[in-house]
C-alpha positions in Angstrom: -118.4 11.2 76.2 -114.6 11.5 76.4 -114.5 8.6 78.8 -116.6 6.4 76.5 -114.3 7.2 73.6 -111.2 6.3 75.7 -112.8 3.0 76.6 -113.5 2.2 72.9 -109.9 3.1 72.0 -108.6 0.7 74.7 -111.0 -2.1 73.4 -109.8 -1.5 69.9 -106.1 -1.6 70.9 -106.6 -4.8 72.8 -108.6 -6.4 69.9 -105.8 -5.7 67.4 -103.1 -6.7 69.9 -104.8 -10.1 70.4 -105.3 -10.7 66.7 -101.7 -9.8 66.0 -100.3 -12.1 68.8 -102.3 -15.0 67.4 -101.8 -14.3 63.6 -101.8 -18.0 62.7 -105.2 -18.5 64.2 -106.4 -15.2 62.9 -105.4 -16.2 59.3 -107.3 -19.6 59.6 -110.3 -17.7 60.8 -110.0 -15.2 58.0 -109.7 -17.9 55.3 -113.3 -19.1 55.4 -114.6 -15.5 55.3 -112.2 -14.7 52.4 -113.4 -17.6 50.3 -117.1 -16.9 51.0 -116.7 -13.2 50.2 -114.8 -13.8 47.1 -117.5 -16.2 46.0 -120.2 -13.5 46.6 -118.2 -11.0 44.5 -117.7 -13.5 41.7 -121.3 -14.7 41.6 -122.6 -11.1 41.4 -119.9 -10.1 38.9 -120.4 -13.0 36.6 -124.2 -12.7 37.0 -124.4 -9.0 36.0 -121.7 -9.5 33.3 -123.6 -12.4 31.7 -126.9 -10.6 32.0 -125.5 -7.5 30.4 -123.9 -9.6 27.6 -127.1 -11.5 26.8 -129.2 -8.3 27.0 -126.9 -6.6 24.6 -127.1 -9.5 22.2 -130.9 -9.5 22.3 -131.1 -5.8 21.9 -128.7 -5.9 18.9 -131.7 -7.2 16.9 -133.5 -4.0 17.6 -136.1 -3.0 20.2 -138.9 -2.7 17.6 -138.9 -6.5 16.8 -141.6 -9.0 17.7 -140.9 -12.7 17.2 -143.6 -15.3 16.4 -142.4 -18.9 17.0 -143.8 -22.4 17.0 -144.7 -23.7 20.4 -145.8 -27.1 21.8 -149.6 -26.7 22.7 -150.6 -26.8 26.4 -147.2 -25.7 27.7 -145.7 -22.3 28.5 -143.5 -20.8 25.8 -140.7 -20.3 28.4 -141.0 -23.8 29.9 -138.3 -26.4 29.6 -140.9 -28.8 28.3 -141.5 -26.6 25.3 -137.7 -26.5 24.6 -136.9 -30.1 25.2 -139.9 -31.4 23.3 -138.8 -29.6 20.2 -135.2 -30.4 20.8 -136.1 -34.1 20.8 -137.5 -33.8 17.3 -141.2 -33.0 17.7 -142.2 -30.8 14.8 -144.9 -28.2 15.0 -146.1 -27.8 11.4 -148.9 -25.2 11.7 -146.9 -22.0 11.2 -147.1 -21.1 7.5 -145.8 -18.4 5.2 -149.5 -17.3 4.8 -149.5 -16.5 8.5 -146.6 -14.1 7.9 -148.4 -12.5 5.0 -151.5 -12.0 7.2 -149.4 -10.4 10.0 -147.8 -8.1 7.4 -151.2 -6.5 6.9 -151.5 -5.3 10.5 -151.3 -1.5 10.6 -148.3 -1.1 12.9 -146.2 -3.7 11.0 -143.5 -2.1 8.8 -141.8 -5.3 7.5 -141.7 -9.0 8.2 -140.2 -12.3 7.1 -140.8 -15.9 7.7 -137.9 -18.2 8.4 -136.7 -21.7 9.0 -133.4 -23.5 9.4 -131.6 -26.6 8.2 -128.2 -28.2 8.0 -126.6 -29.7 4.9 -123.1 -30.4 3.6 -122.0 -27.6 1.3 -119.3 -28.1 -1.3 -117.2 -26.3 -3.8 -114.6 -28.1 -5.7 -112.7 -30.3 -3.2 -113.9 -28.2 -0.2 -116.7 -29.6 1.9 -118.3 -28.1 5.0 -121.5 -28.8 7.0 -123.2 -25.5 7.2 -126.3 -24.0 8.7 -128.9 -23.0 6.0 -131.0 -20.0 7.1 -134.1 -19.8 5.0 -135.5 -16.3 5.2 -137.9 -14.2 3.4 -136.5 -11.4 1.1 -137.3 -8.7 3.7 -134.8 -10.3 6.2 -132.3 -7.5 5.6 -135.0 -4.9 6.3 -136.1 -6.5 9.6 -132.6 -7.4 10.8 -130.5 -4.3 10.3 -127.4 -6.3 11.2 -127.6 -8.1 7.8 -125.2 -6.0 5.7 -123.8 -6.9 2.3 -120.1 -6.6 1.6 -120.6 -7.6 -2.1 -123.5 -8.4 -4.4 -127.2 -8.3 -3.6 -129.8 -10.0 -1.4 -132.3 -12.2 -3.1 -135.7 -10.7 -4.2 -139.4 -11.5 -3.8 -139.3 -13.1 -7.2 -136.4 -15.3 -6.2 -138.4 -16.5 -3.3 -141.6 -17.0 -5.2 -139.8 -18.8 -8.1 -137.8 -21.1 -5.8 -134.5 -19.6 -7.1 -131.4 -21.5 -6.2 -129.4 -18.6 -5.0 -127.4 -18.0 -1.8 -126.0 -15.1 0.3 -123.1 -16.4 2.4 -121.4 -15.3 5.6 -117.8 -14.1 5.7 -116.5 -17.3 7.3 -118.2 -19.4 4.7 -116.5 -17.3 2.0 -113.1 -17.8 3.6 -113.4 -21.5 4.4 -115.0 -22.7 1.2 -113.5 -20.3 -1.4 -110.3 -19.3 0.2 -108.6 -16.7 -2.0 -110.9 -17.3 -4.9 -113.7 -14.8 -5.9 -116.9 -16.3 -4.4 -119.4 -14.0 -6.1 -121.1 -15.7 -9.0 -119.7 -19.1 -8.2 -122.0 -22.2 -7.6 -122.2 -24.0 -4.2 -123.3 -27.6 -4.3 -126.1 -28.2 -1.8 -127.9 -31.6 -1.8 -126.7 -32.3 -5.3 -127.9 -29.0 -6.7 -126.1 -25.8 -7.7 -126.8 -22.6 -5.7 -125.4 -19.4 -7.1 -123.6 -17.1 -4.7 -125.2 -13.7 -5.3 -124.2 -11.9 -2.1 -121.5 -11.9 0.6 -122.2 -10.5 4.0 -120.1 -8.2 6.2 -118.5 -9.9 9.2 -121.1 -9.9 12.0 -119.5 -12.1 14.7 -121.1 -14.2 17.4 -124.4 -13.2 18.8 -125.6 -15.2 21.9 -122.9 -17.8 21.1 -124.3 -18.2 17.6 -121.8 -17.4 14.8 -123.7 -15.5 12.1 -120.6 -15.5 9.8 -121.0 -19.3 9.3 -124.5 -19.3 7.9 -125.9 -19.3 4.4 -129.1 -17.4 3.6 -131.3 -18.8 0.9 -134.9 -18.0 0.0 -137.2 -19.5 2.6 -139.5 -21.2 0.0 -136.5 -22.7 -1.7 -135.3 -24.2 1.6 -138.8 -25.5 2.4 -139.5 -27.2 -0.9 -136.2 -28.1 -2.5 -134.1 -29.0 0.5 -136.2 -29.8 3.6 -139.3 -31.0 1.8 -141.7 -29.2 4.1 -144.5 -26.6 3.9 -144.1 -24.8 7.2 -141.7 -22.4 8.9 -140.3 -22.1 12.4 -140.6 -18.4 13.1 -141.8 -15.0 11.8 -139.8 -11.9 12.6 -141.8 -8.6 12.6 -140.5 -5.1 12.5 -142.8 -2.4 13.9 -143.5 1.1 12.7 -144.1 2.5 16.2 -142.2 0.6 19.0 -144.4 2.3 21.6 -147.3 0.2 20.5 -145.4 -3.1 20.9 -147.8 -4.5 23.5 -150.9 -3.6 21.5 -149.4 -5.1 18.4 -148.4 -8.3 20.2 -152.0 -8.7 21.3 -153.2 -8.0 17.8 -150.9 -10.6 16.3 -151.9 -13.2 19.0 -155.6 -12.7 18.3 -155.0 -12.9 14.5 -153.0 -16.2 14.9 -155.7 -17.8 17.0 -158.3 -16.9 14.4 -156.2 -18.4 11.6 -155.4 -21.5 13.6 -158.9 -22.0 14.9 -157.8 -21.8 18.6 -160.4 -20.9 21.2 -158.4 -21.9 24.3 -155.2 -19.8 24.9 -153.7 -22.9 26.6 -153.7 -24.7 23.3 -151.7 -22.1 21.4 -149.3 -23.7 18.9 -147.3 -20.5 18.6 -145.8 -17.8 20.9 -145.5 -14.1 20.4 -142.6 -12.4 22.1 -141.4 -8.8 21.9 -137.8 -7.8 22.6 -139.0 -6.0 25.7 -140.7 -9.1 27.0 -137.6 -11.1 26.2 -135.6 -8.6 28.3 -137.9 -9.1 31.2 -137.7 -12.9 30.9 -133.9 -12.8 30.8 -133.8 -10.5 33.7 -136.1 -12.7 35.8 -134.1 -15.9 34.9 -130.8 -14.3 35.8 -132.2 -12.8 39.0 -133.4 -16.3 40.1 -130.1 -17.9 39.2 -128.1 -15.2 41.0 -130.3 -15.5 44.1 -129.9 -19.3 44.2 -126.1 -19.0 43.8 -125.9 -16.3 46.4 -127.9 -18.4 48.9 -125.5 -21.3 48.4 -122.5 -18.9 48.8 -124.0 -17.5 52.0 -124.0 -21.0 53.5 -120.2 -21.0 53.1 -120.1 -17.6 54.9 -122.2 -19.1 57.7 -119.7 -22.0 58.0 -117.0 -19.4 58.3 -119.0 -17.7 61.0 -119.2 -20.9 63.0 -115.4 -21.1 62.7 -115.2 -17.6 64.1 -117.5 -18.5 67.0 -115.3 -21.5 67.9 -112.1 -19.5 67.8 -113.7 -16.7 69.9 -114.8 -19.3 72.5 -111.2 -20.5 72.7 -109.9 -16.9 73.0 -112.3 -16.3 75.9 -111.0 -19.4 77.7 -107.4 -18.5 77.1 -107.8 -14.9 78.2 -109.9 -15.5 81.4 -107.2 -13.9 83.6 -107.1 -10.8 81.3 -110.9 -10.5 81.5 -110.8 -10.8 85.3 -108.0 -8.2 85.6 -109.9 -5.7 83.4 -113.0 -6.2 85.5 -111.0 -5.8 88.7 -109.7 -2.4 87.7 -113.2 -1.2 86.8 -114.1 -2.5 83.3 -117.8 -3.2 82.9 -119.3 -6.3 81.3 -120.4 -4.1 78.4 -116.7 -3.1 77.9 -115.6 -6.7 77.8 -118.4 -7.7 75.5 -117.6 -4.8 73.1 -113.9 -5.8 73.0 -114.6 -9.4 72.0 -117.4 -8.4 69.6 -115.1 -5.9 68.0 -112.5 -8.6 67.5 -115.0 -10.8 65.7 -116.2 -7.9 63.5 -112.6 -6.9 62.6 -111.8 -10.5 61.5 -114.9 -10.8 59.3 -114.5 -7.2 57.9 -110.8 -7.8 57.1 -111.7 -11.1 55.5 -114.4 -9.4 53.6 -112.1 -6.7 52.3 -109.5 -9.3 51.2 -112.3 -11.3 49.5 -113.4 -8.2 47.6 -109.9 -7.5 46.3 -109.4 -11.2 45.4 -112.8 -11.2 43.7 -111.9 -8.1 41.7 -108.6 -9.6 40.6 -110.2 -12.9 39.5 -113.0 -11.0 37.6 -110.5 -8.9 35.8 -108.3 -11.9 34.9 -111.3 -13.9 33.5 -112.5 -10.8 31.6 -109.1 -10.4 30.0 -108.9 -14.1 29.1 -112.4 -14.0 27.5 -111.5 -10.8 25.6 -108.4 -12.4 24.2 -110.6 -15.3 23.0 -112.9 -12.9 21.2 -115.8 -12.7 23.6 -117.1 -9.3 24.5 -117.8 -10.3 28.1 -116.9 -7.9 30.9 -117.1 -9.1 34.6 -117.0 -5.9 36.7 -117.3 -5.7 40.4 -120.4 -3.5 41.1 -120.9 -1.3 44.2 -123.9 -3.4 45.1 -121.7 -6.5 45.3 -119.2 -4.6 47.5 -121.9 -3.3 49.8 -123.5 -6.8 50.0 -120.1 -8.5 50.8 -119.2 -6.0 53.5 -122.6 -6.0 55.0 -122.8 -9.8 55.3 -119.2 -9.9 56.7 -120.1 -7.5 59.5 -123.4 -9.2 60.2 -121.7 -12.6 60.4 -119.1 -11.1 62.8 -121.8 -9.6 65.1 -124.0 -12.7 64.9 -121.3 -15.3 65.6 -119.2 -13.1 67.9 -122.1 -12.2 70.2 -122.3 -15.4 72.3 -118.6 -15.7 72.9 -118.5 -12.0 73.8 -121.5 -12.4 76.1 -119.8 -15.3 77.8 -116.7 -13.2 78.4 -118.8 -10.3 79.7 -120.6 -12.6 82.2 -117.4 -13.9 83.8 -117.0 -13.1 87.5 -113.7 -11.1 88.1 -112.9 -13.2 91.3 -113.4 -16.5 89.4 -111.4 -15.3 86.5 -108.5 -14.3 88.6 -108.7 -17.5 90.7 -108.3 -19.6 87.5 -105.0 -18.0 86.8 
């Protein structure tokens, strides 16, 4: 055992001695591994950071929420075809306020509201701004607990039913349109008509890159009939009494909607029902797939670095033929020679991996600080899984691409090796 340990110490010393004597070549060999390892760290750091950010944004709406939205029939609700078709201007006009009222009668539904959106130029005096109009039922502030009033009141059921021209504005709208003036009680001009400001919201910030402080809430039926000229909505938000029954309630809503829309074939659904929990799973799957794809691309660069290591090791074997012959002549076995060269390859890749981890950590920290200064609550942290993966792949690449040069060195005949010198 002691003899074996001494042999390993000798191999380790020779490996470090060779790497130190050829530091220029060692650095070039390290470079590819450093870049690839840094990329692995950044991909996993950015992936987990973005996933946590999006998950947090989604969960900020509450875990007891179910969303019913319009969907293009015969396509999946999560498909790109569904998103692009609607983005290109195709309108699904089958979702109605009456559907929301029917959903509100389900036993596990605590509250609900129907909603739609539009854009119009909003003006006050000489100030003009194109703003997002968020038509929502009067229970919006009950379903979305993040809707909090700084001043005034939210509109009522009567306001919605009577098509009242009232508005509840975000804090940025207040600042940009009214400046230092008192906004409460003033009239905004929207599409040539006056809308009285009855409420001002507390600052909410950006959620999923959507600034809630730049929107104007108005009664959904007012937006439908007086501004957009339609009789349908885009979504229905539902708050549950018991979140533990979310799956059963989703099924109940789905069956109710199919009855109301006379749909027998689920593939022809013109709506989608998604719970926050389901949205979390979808987001997790999407980020997992993207991260796996990016990691596979990153690993290709690590393999390229491994090929570089193999070439350098072959050169090292050729240059050190006499050293190999001399070691064998004084009693070193083929396994000792193989271990020495394999050890050199592993040291190079492991060192490159460690430098790459440090560099990845520094870059992640720098980008996180930059985003924080810009107002984004995005944190890119280096996880222990990323470190373990980076180190594991570095060592594996060292063993994989160092094996054949090491094997060639181990197979050299001591007489031939000494004769070449």
